N, C-alpha and C positions, 0 to 999 in steps of 0.2 A: 364511517363513524360520524355521528351527528355533531353539529357545531355546539358550542357551550350553551347557547340559548335554547337548543333542542334537547339537551341532556335530560333524562328523567330525574325525578327527585332523588336525593341521596337515600340509601337504605336506612332502616332503623338501626339503632345501636346494637341490637342483639342479633343482627343478620351478618353472617360471615360471607364475604364476597370472594369468589375464586380469583386467582392471579390472572390479570388480563394480559393477553399477548401484546408484544411490543408493537406500537403503532406510531412511533416517532416521539419527539420530545414533548409534544403537547397535543391534546385532543383537538384543539381549534385548528391545528395545521393539517390534520388528516383528511383524506378524501374518500368518498365512497368508491368501492371497487368498480373499475371500468370507467371512471371519470377522469378526464385529463386535467392537468394542472392549469390554473388560470394563466391568462396571457402574461408573458414577462417573467414567468417562473421557470426554474430549471426542471425539465421533465426527467432527464436521464443524463448521467455524465459519462457514458461509455459509447464507443462506436457500435451502432446498431446494425444487425443483419436480420431484419424481420423475414426476409425471404427464406432463410434457413429454419426459422422457428415458427412460421405461420404468422399471418398478420391480417386480422379481421378489422374492418372499419365500419362505423355506422355512417349515417347520412351526413354527419358533421365532421367526418374525418377522424373520429376518435377511435382508438383501439378498444376492442372488447376483451373480456377476460375468459372467454370460453376456451376449453381445451379440446383438441382432436375433432374439430368440426369442419376443418377444411382439408383438402387432399394434401399429401406430402409435397413439399416444394423441391425443386431441383437441388442436387448436392452442390455445395460450393466448390468442391474439388473438380466437378465435371462441367459446370456452367461456363459459358463463354465469357472471358473477361471483357470482351468488347460490348457486352450488353449492359454494362453498368452505367447508370445515370444518377449521380448523387444529387441531394437536395440543393436548392439555391440558398445562398447565404444572404441574410438580411443586411442591407447597407449599414455601415458604421460598426459592424462586428467582424470585419475582415482584416483589421489592422495587424493581427499577429497570426494569420492563418498558416498552419503547418501542413506538411505533406501527409496525406491520409496513410495510416490511421492516426488520429490524434484525439485521445479521450478528453483533452481540454476543451473540446467543442461538444455541445449537447444539442439534441434536436427534439422537437415535438412530434413531427410527422415524418414518415419514411416511405420510400417507394418500395413496392413488393419486388421480390426476387433480385436484390442488388448483389453484386459480387465485388470484392475489393478491386478498386480501379487501378489502372496502371498510372504511374506518376505523370505521364504526358497528357492524360485525358483532362478535359475541362470540366468545371462544375456548372451544372445548369439546373433548370427547374424540374420537379417530378413530372412524369408523364400525365398524371391525373390533373395537372394544372394547379394543385394546391401549393401554397407558399410555405416553405419550411422556415421555422423560427429557430435560429441558433443563438446560443448565449455564450459569450466568452467568459470563462471562469479563470483566466490567467491573472486577472487583476491589473492588466496593463492598459486597459482602455477605459477605466473608470467604472466598470460594471461592478455593482455591489454584490458580493457573493452571499451575503446574509439574507437570503430570501426565505419566504414562508415554505416554499417547496423543499428547500435545502434542509430545513429543520424537521420536516416530516419524512426524511429518508428518501427523497426522490433522487438521491445520488445512485439509487438502484433503479433499473428500468421499470416502467409502469405498463401494465396491461399487455404484456407480450405473451404470445401463445407458445407453449412448449411443443416440441415435436410430437406428433401423434404416434401411438404405439403401433409398431409394425407386426404383421403376422409371422409366426414361427414357420420357417420353411424346412420341412423334413427332408432328409436325403432320399435318393431313389431307393425303392425297395423297403423303406421303413414302414412297418405296419402299426407299431405302437402297442401291439398286443401285450398285455401284462406289464407295460412300462408307463410310469407316470409321465405325462407330457412335460418336458423341461420348460422352465420359465424363460420368458424373453427378457433379457437383461439390458441395461443401458448400453453396455459395450457392444451388444449384438446389433443394435440399431445404427451403428456408425458405418459409414462407407470408407473405402480406401484404407483398409487396415494396414497395408504395407507401409504407407506413408506415416500413419499414426504410430506404427512400431518404431520408426526412426525418431519420432517426437519423444516417445517414452524412453527409448534408449539414450537419447541426449539428456533426458532428465536424470537417469540413473548414473550415467558416466560423467557428466559435467555439471549441469545446472544445479542439481540437488546440493552438491557441496559448494558450488560457487556462491550460493545465497546464504551460506552460514560460515562464520569464521572457523569453526572446528569441524573437521571431516569425520567420516566413518561413524563409529558407534556413538560418538559424542554429538552427532548432528541430529536433532529432533525432527528436522524436515525429512530426513531419511528414515528414522526409526519410528516416528509417530505419525507424521503427516501422510507418508506414502501408504502405509497399511490402511489408514482411514480412507484414502482415495480408492484403494482396491475394493473395500467394502461398498463404496458408492458405485463403482463400475459394475459390480456383480449384483446390485439391487435389481429387483423386478422393475421393468421399464414403466410400470404403472405407478411406481412409488416415487415420491419426491422427498429427498432428505438433504441434510446439510452435507453428508458425505458425497452425494452425487455432485453437489456444487463444487466441493473441493476437488473431486476428480477432474472436472472440466477446467477449473482454475489452474491446476497443475499442468494439464495438457496445453492450455492457452499460453502459460508462461514459457514452457519449453518450446512451443511452436514459434513464438516471437523470437526467442533466443536463437533457435535454429535458422530462422529467416535472416537474422542479422549476420550470422556467420557463414551463410551460403555464398559461394562465389558465382554460381550459375543463376542468371536472372529468372528463368522459369521455375527452378526449384525454390528460389527465394519467395516468389509470388505465391507458389503453391502452399508453402508452409505458413505464409502470412494469412492466406485465406482460411486454412484449417485452424490457425490460432484464433482468428476472429470468430469463427464458428463456435469453438469451445468457449471462448470468452463470453459470447452472448448467452449461450446455454447456461454457463456457470452462474452468471449474474441473475438470470431469470430464476434458476433453482434457488439461489440465495435469497432472492426477494420472496419467493414462496414460503421459505422456512424461517426467515428472520423474525417474523411476527409470532412464531409459535411459542407456546409455554411448555413444550416438551423438553425436559431437561436433557434427555439423551441426545438432542440435536445441538446443544450449546457448544461442545468442544469442536465438532467439525465446522460449525458456522464460524467460530472465531478463527479457526485455522484457515478457512477460506478468506476471511478478511485480512489475515496476515499475508497470505499469498498475493492478494490484491496490492498490498503495500509494497511487497518485495518485487512485484512485477515492474514497478516504476524504475528499479535499477536496470531493467532490461530495455524498456521502451524509452525511458527518460522523456516522457511527455510532460509538457509544461504544467506544473502546479496541480494536476488533478489529484495527486496523493493527499493534498490538504483536505479535500472533500471526503476521501476514504477515511482518514484518521479521525476526523471529527464525528462522522456518522458512526464509526466503530466505537468510539469512546461513549457516545450516547447510549448505544446498545449495551455495552458492557456494564455501564452504570445502572441501566434498567434491570439487567439480570441480577446484579448484586454479587457479593463476594462468597457467599456461603457455598454455592454449587461447586466452585473451583477447588474446594478442599477435598472433594470426595474421592478422586483418583489421582494417581501420579501423573498420568498423561494430561488430564484436564488442568492440573496445577502447573505443569510445564508450559502448556499453551498459554494459560493466563499470565504467567510470569513473563513469558516472551513478549506478550502484548504490552504488559505494564512497563517493561523496560523500553520497548520501542516508542510508546507514547510519551514517556518521560524525556527521552532523547529528542524526539521531534519537537516537543514543546519548548525545550531549551533552545532549539534552533530558531523557532518562530518568534518567541517573546521579545528579543532585543530589537528586531527590525520592523515588525508589523503588529500594530495594536488592534487592528480591526477584526473583531470576531474570533479571537483565539484565546479567550479566557476560559475555555472549557475546563471543567473540573474533572480531572482524572483521579478517581479515588485511590489514593496511594497509602498503604499501611502494611508494609512488609512485616512489622513487628507482630501483628496479630495473626499472621499466616501460620497455621499449625504445622505445615509441612516443611521440608528442607528447602533452603535457598538453592535454586537450580540455575540461575542466570550465569553464574561464574563458569559452569561447565558447558554453557551454550554459547555465550558471547565473550567469555573471559573477563567479565565486569564484576569486580568485588562488590559485595553488598554495601559496605560503608560508603563507597564512592558513588554508587547509584543513589543512595539516600542523600548525599551532599548535592548531587545534581538536582534532585527533587527540591531540596531546600533553596537552592539558587533560583529555581523556577518560582517557588512560592514568594521569595523576596521580590522578584520582578513583578509578579502579579499584584501583590499588595501595594507596591509603589505606583503601579499604573492606575490602580483603582483610586488612589489619592490625588492623582494629577488630572489636569484637564484633558479630555479625550482628544482634543485637536493638537496637542503637543506631539512633535515628532520624536523619534528616538534620540536625535541629536540634542533636543531640548531637555532630555531627562536628567534630573539630578536627584540624588538620594538625600534624605534628611540625615541629620547628624546621628540620630538614633539608629537608622538603618545602616549607616556606614560602620557604626560600632558592631552591629550584628554581622556584617560582612567580614570585618576584621577577625572577629571571634571564629567565624566559620573557616576562614583561611588558616588560622592558627591550628584548628582541629584537622583540616584537610592535609596540612603539611606532615602530620604524624601518621597518615594512612598509607605509608609505603607498603605495597603488596608483599606478602610472604609467599614462599613456595606453596603451590596448591596441593592439598591433600585429598585423595579420593580412594575409595575402596577398589576402583578400577585401575589396574596397573597399566597405564599407557604412558611411557616416558615421553614420547613425542607430544602427546596431548598436554602433559604437564608443562613442558617447555613453552608450548604455544600459549597456554593460559597464563603462565608467568609473565611473558613479554606483553601479551594483551593487557594484563592488569596494569602494567607500568605505562602503556600508551594511554589508558583511561586516566591514570593518576596525573600524568603531566598535562594531558588535554584539559582536565578539570581545573587544574591550577591556572593554566593559560586562559581558560574561559573566565574564571573568577577575576583574575588580574586585569585582563584586557577589556572584557565586556562589562563587568560590574564596576570595577574600580578605575578603568581608564588609564592604567599604567602605560607609560611610553613603551613603544615596541622594542627599542634598543635594550631596555632593562629586563626583558624576558627571554633574551636569546640563549642564556644559560640553560633555561628549562627546555627550550627547543632542541638544543644540542644533546642534552641527556635523553630526551624523548626519541630523537632520531636514531640513537644507538639501538634502542629496542625495536624500532620499526625496521631497521636494516637487519637485525637479528632474525626477524620473521622471514626474510628472503632466503636465509640459509636453511630453514627447516622445510622438510618435504611435507607439504600440506595439500598436495594435489591441486585442485582448482579452488580451494578455499582461500579467501582473502579476509582481511580485517573488516569490521564494520566501518562505515565511512565517518561516523561521528568523531572518534578520537583522531583519526588521520586528518580530517578536515580542520579541526580546531588547532592542530599542530602546524599543518601546512599553511593555513591562512595567517599565522603569526610568524612565519619564517621570514627573516629580514636579512640576515648576514649573507654576504655574497658567497662565502665558502659553504654555507649550508643549503642554499637553494638548489644547486645542481644535484646534491645528494637526495633531497626531498623529491625532486622531479623524477629521478631514477627509480625511487621506490614506487611512486604513483604509476609510472610506465610499466614497472614489473607487475604490479597488481592488475593493471589493465590486461596485460597479455595472459597472466595466469588465470584470471576469472573469465575472460572474454565478455565482460559486461560493459555496455556502452557507458555506464555511469562513470567509470574511472577515467576514460579518455576525455569525456566532456568536462569533468571536474578539473582535470589537469589543465585544460585550456583556460578555464575560468580563473584558476589560481594564477596562471601567468599574467592574465589581464589585470588582476588586482595588484600584483607585484609591480607591473609597469606603471600603473596609476600612482602608486606610492612614491615613485621616483620624481613625480611632479613637485615643483616648489610648494612647500607648506602642507603637503599631504602625506608625509612620512608615517604619521600615526593614524591614518584613515582606517576606521574599523571596517571589517568585512561586511557588516550589515548596513553600514551607511554608504558603502561603495556602490552597491547595486542590489536591487531586490532579487537578483538571479539566485543568490545562495539560499534564500528562504522561500522562494517561489518555485524554483525549477528542480531543486535537488532535495531528496529526502535523506537526511543524515543517519541512516541506519544500515 
C-alpha cells in the first residue's frame, strides 16, 4: 500500500468505491507485500518456525511472499532436536528472557529448519551470520509497545511461506477408473497423525471445556468453534481460509496444554514442537485472511483471534495477549457491527469477543495508561439478536454494561489528566464522583435472578446463577476499591458473600470447566480477612486442578505475594494495580 503522499487523488463524488480489505489502522503504516518492517519495529509477536513453513530470503535477508516455490522442509516431529540454533538476542533486550517458547519476544530474521530447542541449549547466532533483532514487548525494559509496525497488524507474522501442496498418494492397485480424484485436504498434509490424534482427543476431553465456564452444549467453543475447525481441516490444501487458521489454532492450544501436562520429557517436547508447528501455520493463514473483505471469513477469523487470547491461559507468556487484544479490536472495528447480526453463530462469536474485550480493558485501565485507550465499539442495546453472554460466561447483561460504563469513566478521566500522571496520582472530579455514586446505586440493585432458558439443563442453570453472583460482587468490589478507593476492611462483607458463591461452584459437577478469571481475580485481590484467605486459596487451587491450566496456579502465587505485601506497615490498602504490573501485564482476566 502506498504512503499517504503517494495515494491517488480521491474519486469523484459520484463514484462508489468497493469496501477495502483490512490493512491495519492507517494507510501510512502499511507495507508493500514482501517488505520487512523498518529497523526497530516489531515484525511478529509469535515464536517462528520458518523451517516448517518454508522460508525464502532475498539478498538483504528479507522474507519473500511466494508460495510453494521451495521444497518441503523436514517435519518438526522427526527432525533432530540437537540441530536447533536459535537467533542471537540483541544486547539490552535480554533483561526478562524466558525459556523458549515465549511469544513475548519477537524476531525479524530466522534461521531455516529450526526445531524447538531443549531448555539446556544455549542461544547463539544464526548460521548465515545475520544478526537477529528481537524486541521485548513485556513493557519491563522501557520498550515502547506503541510502534508503527504494531498499528499495522505486524502482531501477525510477515512474509512467511505456507507449506507447499503435497501430491495425493493413491493406495496400491488403485486405478481411478470412473472415480473422481479425491481432493488433497489440509489434514492430509500433516505428518504423525497418531500424535495429532492425541492432541485433538485432549481438546475434546479436557481443554475444550477448560477454556469456557460452562461445559457441554452450553459451550460455544465445543458447539461452534470445533465444527468450524473441521471445515478448515477438510478444505482443499490449495485453499486458505479463516477456518483453516482456526483448525491450526485449536491444535496449537491443545498441543501446548498436552505438553504442560505430560510427565515424560520426550513426550512433552514432541507435543510442544507440534504445537509450535500448528501455531505458526495458524498465524500465517490468519494473516492471509485477515485482510479479506469476504464476509464468509469473518466468523472463523474472529474465532481464531479468540483462541489466540485463550491460549494465554495455557502458556501464560508475559504480556503478549495485550498485542492480540488490541489488534483484534482494530480489526473488529474495521469490519463493523452489521455483519455479526446475520447468523446466530456469528452473533455468538462477536458477543464473546465484545465481553472479553470489555473485561480486559477494565483490567488494563487502572494501572497502565500507555496506549490502551482503544475504542471497542460497545452497544448491546442496538443488537437485534438475543443476549448470549449469560449462557456462555454466566455474565448478566446489566452487569456487563456497568463494567463498560466503569471503563468509559476511567477513559474520560484519563483524557482530562496529564498523560505523565501515574495511576496513584489519579483523582476524579466532583462531577465524576457523583456519576460513580449513581452507578454504584444502580449496580447494587442488579442482584442476579435465576436464569431462564428454553434449554432445560438444571446443572447449567445452577452454574449460571452462581457465576452471575460472582460477577455481581466482583463488579461492586472493582467500583469501590478501584474507582472510589474504599479501604479494604470496609469491603470484606462483599468478599464474604462472594466467596459463598465461589465455593458453591466447587460442589457442582462441571467437568474441566472453571470460572472466568475476571470475577475470581477481583474478589481474590480484595480478600483481606485472615479467615477468608485460606478459603479463597482453596478455591483457586481447586480450579487449578480441575482445569489443568497454568493460569490458575501462577495467579494463586501472585495473589499470595500481594497479600504478603499488604502486611507491611502502611500498605494495608495497597491496590492490586499499584502493587505490581504483573496483574495487568502477565495475566489476561478472561
